[in-house]
DSSP file (Angstrom, degrees, kcal/mol; ACC not computed):
  #  RESIDUE AA STRUCTURE BP1 BP2  ACC     N-H-->O    O-->H-N    N-H-->O    O-->H-N    TCO  KAPPA ALPHA  PHI   PSI    X-CA   Y-CA   Z-CA
    1    1 A M              0   0    0      0, 0.0     2,-0.4     0, 0.0     0, 0.0   0.000 360.0 360.0 360.0 128.9    0.0    0.0    0.0
    2    2 A K        -     0   0    0      1,-0.1     2,-0.2     2,-0.0     0, 0.0  -0.743 360.0-174.8 -89.5 131.8    1.3    3.3   -1.0
    3    3 A T        +     0   0    0     -2,-0.4     2,-0.4     2,-0.0    -1,-0.1  -0.529  24.6 146.0-124.3  67.6    1.1    6.1    1.5
    4    4 A T        -     0   0    0     -2,-0.2    -2,-0.0     2,-0.1     0, 0.0  -0.825  39.8-153.4-104.9 141.7    2.3    9.2   -0.2
    5    5 A S  S    S+     0   0    0     -2,-0.4    -1,-0.1     2,-0.1    -2,-0.0   0.598  74.1  83.0 -87.5 -10.5    0.8   12.6    0.6
    6    6 A Q  S    S-     0   0    0      1,-0.1    -2,-0.1     3,-0.0     3,-0.1  -0.756  81.5-120.9-100.4 139.6    1.6   14.0   -2.9
    7    7 A P        -     0   0    0      0, 0.0     3,-0.1     0, 0.0    -2,-0.1  -0.317  45.7 -85.4 -67.9 158.0   -0.6   13.5   -5.9
    8    8 A P        -     0   0    0      0, 0.0     2,-0.2     0, 0.0     0, 0.0  -0.351  50.5-100.0 -65.3 148.1    1.1   11.8   -8.9
    9    9 A A        -     0   0    0     -3,-0.1     2,-0.9     1,-0.1    -3,-0.0  -0.471  25.6-139.0 -64.9 129.7    3.1   14.0  -11.2
   10   10 A D        -     0   0    0     -2,-0.2     2,-0.9     1,-0.1    -1,-0.1  -0.811  21.4-176.5 -96.5 105.4    1.2   14.9  -14.4
   11   11 A R        +     0   0    0     -2,-0.9     2,-0.2     2,-0.0    -1,-0.1  -0.472  15.3 166.4-105.3  60.7    4.0   14.7  -17.1
   12   12 A R        -     0   0    0     -2,-0.9     2,-0.2     1,-0.1    -2,-0.0  -0.481  37.2-115.7 -70.4 141.7    2.0   15.8  -20.1
   13   13 A R        -     0   0    0     -2,-0.2    -1,-0.1     1,-0.1     3,-0.1  -0.540  33.1-103.7 -74.1 145.5    3.9   16.8  -23.2
   14   14 A A        -     0   0    0     -2,-0.2    -1,-0.1    22,-0.1     6,-0.1  -0.446  45.5 -97.9 -68.1 142.3    3.7   20.3  -24.4
   15   15 A P        -     0   0    0      0, 0.0    22,-0.1     0, 0.0    -1,-0.1  -0.305  41.2-126.3 -61.8 138.9    1.4   20.8  -27.4
   16   16 A G     >  -     0   0    0     -3,-0.1     4,-1.4    20,-0.1     3,-0.2   0.052  39.4 -78.3 -70.7-167.6    3.4   20.8  -30.7
   17   17 A F  T  4 S+     0   0    0      1,-0.2     8,-0.1     2,-0.2    -1,-0.1   0.881 130.5  47.9 -65.2 -40.7    3.1   23.6  -33.3
   18   18 A R  T  4 S+     0   0    0      1,-0.2    -1,-0.2     0, 0.0     0, 0.0   0.730 116.5  42.7 -73.9 -25.6   -0.2   22.4  -34.8
   19   19 A E  T  4 S+     0   0    0     -3,-0.2    -1,-0.2     2,-0.1    -2,-0.2   0.662  92.8 103.7 -96.5 -17.9   -1.9   22.0  -31.3
   20   20 A A     <  -     0   0    0     -4,-1.4     2,-0.1     1,-0.1    -4,-0.0  -0.363  68.7-128.4 -71.4 140.5   -0.5   25.2  -29.8
   21   21 A S     >  -     0   0    0      1,-0.1     4,-2.3    -2,-0.1     5,-0.2  -0.387  27.1-107.2 -79.6 165.0   -2.8   28.2  -29.5
   22   22 A M  H  > S+     0   0    0      1,-0.2     4,-2.1     2,-0.2     5,-0.1   0.829 121.5  56.4 -59.4 -32.9   -1.8   31.6  -30.8
   23   23 A H  H  > S+     0   0    0      2,-0.2     4,-2.3     1,-0.2    -1,-0.2   0.930 105.8  49.8 -67.1 -43.9   -1.3   32.7  -27.1
   24   24 A E  H  > S+     0   0    0      1,-0.2     4,-2.4     2,-0.2    -2,-0.2   0.932 111.9  48.8 -61.6 -43.3    1.2   29.9  -26.5
   25   25 A L  H  X S+     0   0    0     -4,-2.3     4,-1.7     1,-0.2    -1,-0.2   0.893 109.5  51.7 -60.8 -38.4    3.1   30.8  -29.7
   26   26 A F  H  X S+     0   0    0     -4,-2.1     4,-1.4     2,-0.2    -1,-0.2   0.878 109.7  49.3 -63.0 -37.9    3.2   34.4  -28.7
   27   27 A I  H  X S+     0   0    0     -4,-2.3     4,-1.8     1,-0.2    -2,-0.2   0.894 106.3  56.7 -70.6 -37.8    4.6   33.5  -25.3
   28   28 A D  H  < S+     0   0    0     -4,-2.4    -1,-0.2     1,-0.2    -2,-0.2   0.896 107.1  49.4 -56.4 -41.2    7.2   31.3  -27.0
   29   29 A C  H  < S+     0   0    0     -4,-1.7    -1,-0.2     1,-0.2    -2,-0.2   0.858 113.3  48.3 -65.4 -34.5    8.3   34.4  -28.9
   30   30 A C  H  < S+     0   0    0     -4,-1.4    -2,-0.2    -5,-0.1    -1,-0.2   0.705  93.0  86.2 -85.0 -22.1    8.5   36.5  -25.7
   31   31 A R  S  < S-     0   0    0     -4,-1.8     4,-0.0    -3,-0.2     0, 0.0  -0.433  71.8-135.2 -84.1 158.8   10.5   34.2  -23.5
   32   32 A L  S    S+     0   0    0     -2,-0.1    -1,-0.1     2,-0.1    -4,-0.0   0.882  82.7  63.9 -74.1 -40.0   14.3   34.1  -23.4
   33   33 A G  S    S-     0   0    0      1,-0.2    47,-0.1    50,-0.0    -2,-0.1  -0.155  99.2 -69.8 -81.1 175.6   14.7   30.3  -23.4
   34   34 A P        -     0   0    0      0, 0.0    -1,-0.2     0, 0.0     4,-0.1  -0.161  50.6-102.8 -64.6 156.9   13.8   27.8  -26.1
   35   35 A A        -     0   0    0      2,-0.2     6,-0.1     3,-0.1    53,-0.1  -0.343  37.7-106.0 -70.6 161.4   10.2   26.9  -27.0
   36   36 A P  S    S+     0   0    0      0, 0.0     2,-0.3     0, 0.0   -22,-0.1   0.798 100.7  31.4 -62.4 -29.4    9.0   23.5  -25.6
   37   37 A T  S  > S-     0   0    0    -22,-0.1     4,-1.7     1,-0.1    -2,-0.2  -0.862  79.6-119.8-128.4 161.2    9.2   21.8  -29.0
   38   38 A R  H  > S+     0   0    0     -2,-0.3     4,-2.4     2,-0.2     5,-0.2   0.938 111.8  55.8 -64.8 -43.1   11.3   22.1  -32.1
   39   39 A G  H  > S+     0   0    0      1,-0.3     4,-2.2     2,-0.2    -1,-0.2   0.935 108.2  48.0 -53.0 -50.7    8.4   22.9  -34.3
   40   40 A R  H  > S+     0   0    0      1,-0.2     4,-2.0     2,-0.2    -1,-0.3   0.834 109.4  52.6 -66.3 -29.8    7.5   25.8  -32.1
   41   41 A E  H  X S+     0   0    0     -4,-1.7     4,-2.3     2,-0.2    -1,-0.2   0.857 105.6  54.5 -71.0 -30.6   11.1   27.1  -32.0
   42   42 A V  H  X S+     0   0    0     -4,-2.4     4,-2.5     2,-0.2     5,-0.2   0.927 108.5  50.3 -62.5 -43.1   11.2   27.0  -35.8
   43   43 A F  H  X S+     0   0    0     -4,-2.2     4,-2.9    -5,-0.2     5,-0.2   0.937 110.4  49.6 -61.9 -44.2    8.0   29.2  -35.7
   44   44 A V  H  X S+     0   0    0     -4,-2.0     4,-2.3     1,-0.2    -1,-0.2   0.903 110.7  49.1 -57.5 -44.0    9.8   31.6  -33.2
   45   45 A I  H  X S+     0   0    0     -4,-2.3     4,-2.1     2,-0.2    -1,-0.2   0.906 114.3  45.3 -63.8 -43.5   12.8   31.8  -35.5
   46   46 A A  H  X S+     0   0    0     -4,-2.5     4,-2.8     2,-0.2     5,-0.2   0.923 113.0  50.1 -63.0 -44.8   10.7   32.6  -38.6
   47   47 A A  H  X S+     0   0    0     -4,-2.9     4,-2.2    -5,-0.2    -1,-0.2   0.909 110.7  50.0 -66.1 -38.0    8.6   35.1  -36.7
   48   48 A T  H  X S+     0   0    0     -4,-2.3     4,-2.6    -5,-0.2    -1,-0.2   0.885 110.7  50.3 -68.8 -37.8   11.8   36.9  -35.4
   49   49 A A  H  X S+     0   0    0     -4,-2.1     4,-2.6     2,-0.2    -2,-0.2   0.952 112.7  45.7 -61.7 -48.1   13.2   37.1  -39.0
   50   50 A V  H  X S+     0   0    0     -4,-2.8     4,-2.2     2,-0.2    -2,-0.2   0.891 115.0  46.9 -65.1 -37.2   10.1   38.5  -40.4
   51   51 A L  H  X S+     0   0    0     -4,-2.2     4,-2.7    -5,-0.2     5,-0.2   0.932 112.8  50.2 -65.2 -46.6    9.8   41.0  -37.5
   52   52 A L  H  X S+     0   0    0     -4,-2.6     4,-2.6     1,-0.2     5,-0.2   0.933 111.8  48.0 -60.1 -47.8   13.5   42.0  -37.8
   53   53 A A  H  X S+     0   0    0     -4,-2.6     4,-2.6     1,-0.2     5,-0.2   0.918 110.7  50.9 -61.0 -42.6   13.2   42.5  -41.6
   54   54 A A  H  X S+     0   0    0     -4,-2.2     4,-2.2     1,-0.2    -2,-0.2   0.923 113.3  44.9 -64.0 -42.5   10.0   44.6  -41.1
   55   55 A V  H  X S+     0   0    0     -4,-2.7     4,-2.1     2,-0.2    -1,-0.2   0.895 112.7  51.0 -68.0 -38.0   11.8   46.9  -38.5
   56   56 A L  H  <>S+     0   0    0     -4,-2.6     5,-1.9    -5,-0.2     4,-0.5   0.920 114.6  44.5 -63.8 -41.9   15.0   47.2  -40.6
   57   57 A I  H ><5S+     0   0    0     -4,-2.6     3,-0.7    -5,-0.2    -2,-0.2   0.907 110.8  53.1 -67.9 -41.0   12.9   48.2  -43.7
   58   58 A A  H 3<5S+     0   0    0     -4,-2.2    -2,-0.2     1,-0.2    -1,-0.2   0.887 116.1  39.3 -63.4 -42.3   10.7   50.6  -41.7
   59   59 A V  T 3<5S-     0   0    0     -4,-2.1    -1,-0.2    -5,-0.1    -2,-0.2   0.459 103.4-130.9 -82.6  -4.1   13.7   52.5  -40.3
   60   60 A Q  T < 5 -     0   0    0     -3,-0.7    -3,-0.2    -4,-0.5    -4,-0.1   0.922  33.9-162.2  46.1  54.4   15.6   52.3  -43.5
   61   61 A A      < -     0   0    0     -5,-1.9    -1,-0.1    -6,-0.1    -5,-0.0  -0.236  17.6-108.8 -68.0 149.8   18.7   51.0  -41.7
   62   62 A G     >  -     0   0    0     -3,-0.1     4,-2.5     1,-0.1     5,-0.2  -0.273  32.6-103.5 -74.4 167.4   22.0   51.2  -43.4
   63   63 A L  H  > S+     0   0    0      1,-0.2     4,-2.3     2,-0.2     5,-0.2   0.886 118.7  48.9 -63.3 -41.4   23.7   48.0  -44.7
   64   64 A L  H  > S+     0   0    0      2,-0.2     4,-2.3     1,-0.2    -1,-0.2   0.895 113.8  46.6 -69.6 -39.0   26.3   47.8  -41.8
   65   65 A F  H  > S+     0   0    0      2,-0.2     4,-3.3     1,-0.2     5,-0.3   0.935 112.8  48.6 -65.2 -46.8   23.6   48.3  -39.2
   66   66 A A  H  X S+     0   0    0     -4,-2.5     4,-1.9     2,-0.2    -2,-0.2   0.865 112.6  48.6 -57.1 -42.9   21.3   45.7  -40.8
   67   67 A A  H  X S+     0   0    0     -4,-2.3     4,-2.0    -5,-0.2    -1,-0.2   0.911 114.2  47.5 -69.0 -43.1   24.2   43.1  -41.1
   68   68 A T  H  X S+     0   0    0     -4,-2.3     4,-2.5     2,-0.2    -2,-0.2   0.941 113.8  44.7 -62.9 -47.3   25.2   43.8  -37.4
   69   69 A A  H  X S+     0   0    0     -4,-3.3     4,-2.4     1,-0.2    -2,-0.2   0.899 114.0  50.9 -67.2 -34.2   21.7   43.5  -36.1
   70   70 A G  H  X S+     0   0    0     -4,-1.9     4,-2.1    -5,-0.3    -1,-0.2   0.845 111.0  49.1 -65.6 -38.3   21.0   40.4  -38.2
   71   71 A A  H  X S+     0   0    0     -4,-2.0     4,-2.2     2,-0.2    -2,-0.2   0.896 111.0  48.9 -71.0 -43.0   24.2   38.8  -36.9
   72   72 A I  H  X S+     0   0    0     -4,-2.5     4,-2.2     2,-0.2    -2,-0.2   0.936 114.6  45.3 -62.9 -47.7   23.4   39.6  -33.2
   73   73 A V  H  X S+     0   0    0     -4,-2.4     4,-2.1     1,-0.2    -2,-0.2   0.894 113.2  49.9 -65.7 -35.5   19.8   38.1  -33.6
   74   74 A A  H  X S+     0   0    0     -4,-2.1     4,-2.3     2,-0.2    -1,-0.2   0.895 109.3  51.9 -70.3 -36.9   21.1   35.0  -35.5
   75   75 A A  H  X S+     0   0    0     -4,-2.2     4,-2.0     1,-0.2    -1,-0.2   0.901 111.5  48.5 -59.2 -44.1   23.7   34.4  -32.8
   76   76 A Y  H  X S+     0   0    0     -4,-2.2     4,-1.9     1,-0.2    -2,-0.2   0.861 111.4  48.6 -68.6 -36.4   20.9   34.6  -30.2
   77   77 A M  H  X S+     0   0    0     -4,-2.1     4,-2.5     2,-0.2    -1,-0.2   0.873 109.6  51.4 -68.4 -37.0   18.7   32.3  -32.1
   78   78 A I  H  X S+     0   0    0     -4,-2.3     4,-2.7     2,-0.2    -2,-0.2   0.878 108.6  52.7 -66.1 -36.2   21.4   29.8  -32.5
   79   79 A G  H  X S+     0   0    0     -4,-2.0     4,-2.3     2,-0.2    -2,-0.2   0.915 109.4  49.0 -60.4 -45.6   22.1   30.0  -28.8
   80   80 A R  H  X S+     0   0    0     -4,-1.9     4,-2.2     2,-0.2    -2,-0.2   0.924 112.5  47.9 -55.8 -50.0   18.3   29.2  -28.1
   81   81 A W  H  X S+     0   0    0     -4,-2.5     4,-2.7     1,-0.2    -2,-0.2   0.938 112.7  48.0 -61.1 -48.8   18.4   26.3  -30.5
   82   82 A A  H  X S+     0   0    0     -4,-2.7     4,-1.7     1,-0.2    -1,-0.2   0.876 112.5  48.9 -59.8 -40.4   21.7   24.9  -28.9
   83   83 A Y  H  X>S+     0   0    0     -4,-2.3     4,-1.8     2,-0.2     5,-0.6   0.901 111.6  49.5 -67.6 -43.7   20.3   25.2  -25.4
   84   84 A G  I  <>S+     0   0    0     -4,-2.2     5,-3.2     1,-0.2     6,-0.7   0.879 111.1  50.1 -64.9 -42.5   17.0   23.5  -26.5
   85   85 A E  I  <5S+     0   0    0     -4,-2.7    -1,-0.2     1,-0.2    -2,-0.2   0.889 114.4  44.0 -64.4 -40.3   18.9   20.6  -28.1
   86   86 A R  I  <5S+     0   0    0     -4,-1.7    -2,-0.2    -5,-0.2    -1,-0.2   0.761 134.1   3.3 -78.3 -31.1   21.0   20.0  -25.1
   87   87 A T  I  X5S+     0   0    0     -4,-1.8     4,-0.8    -5,-0.1    -3,-0.2   0.745 126.2  38.7-121.0 -64.8   18.4   20.3  -22.3
   88   88 A V  I  4<S+     0   0    0     -5,-0.6     3,-0.4     1,-0.2    -3,-0.2   0.936 124.7  30.8 -66.7 -52.6   14.7   20.8  -23.2
   89   89 A W  T >4<S+     0   0    0     -5,-3.2     3,-1.5     1,-0.2    -1,-0.2   0.802 110.2  66.4 -80.0 -25.6   14.3   18.5  -26.3
   90   90 A A  T 34 S+     0   0    0     -6,-0.7    -1,-0.2     1,-0.3    -2,-0.2   0.748  91.3  65.4 -71.9 -20.5   17.0   15.9  -25.3
   91   91 A A  T 3<        0   0    0     -4,-0.8    -1,-0.3    -3,-0.4    -2,-0.1   0.549 360.0 360.0 -77.7  -4.4   14.8   14.8  -22.4
   92   92 A R    <         0   0    0     -3,-1.5    -1,-0.2    -4,-0.1    -2,-0.2   0.462 360.0 360.0 -91.4 360.0   12.1   13.5  -24.7
């Protein structure tokens, strides 16, 4: 007979890209760490690229500034992906 006072842990998987709501995808874009699934992280990368392009076009940024901003954002996205591969998604 088990006599534990804690309820069993609910280890549900995070919904994938197709099952996620728009709110969950928006939250994935806002958080600093990687999204719960690879598909949702790909969405975050694509949305970030589109947003960056729109901002750079709107402010008519110079080539050097656009290249520098793109490199910084790309390095950040690569870091998110690498962290997700090593910790978040590797546990599945």
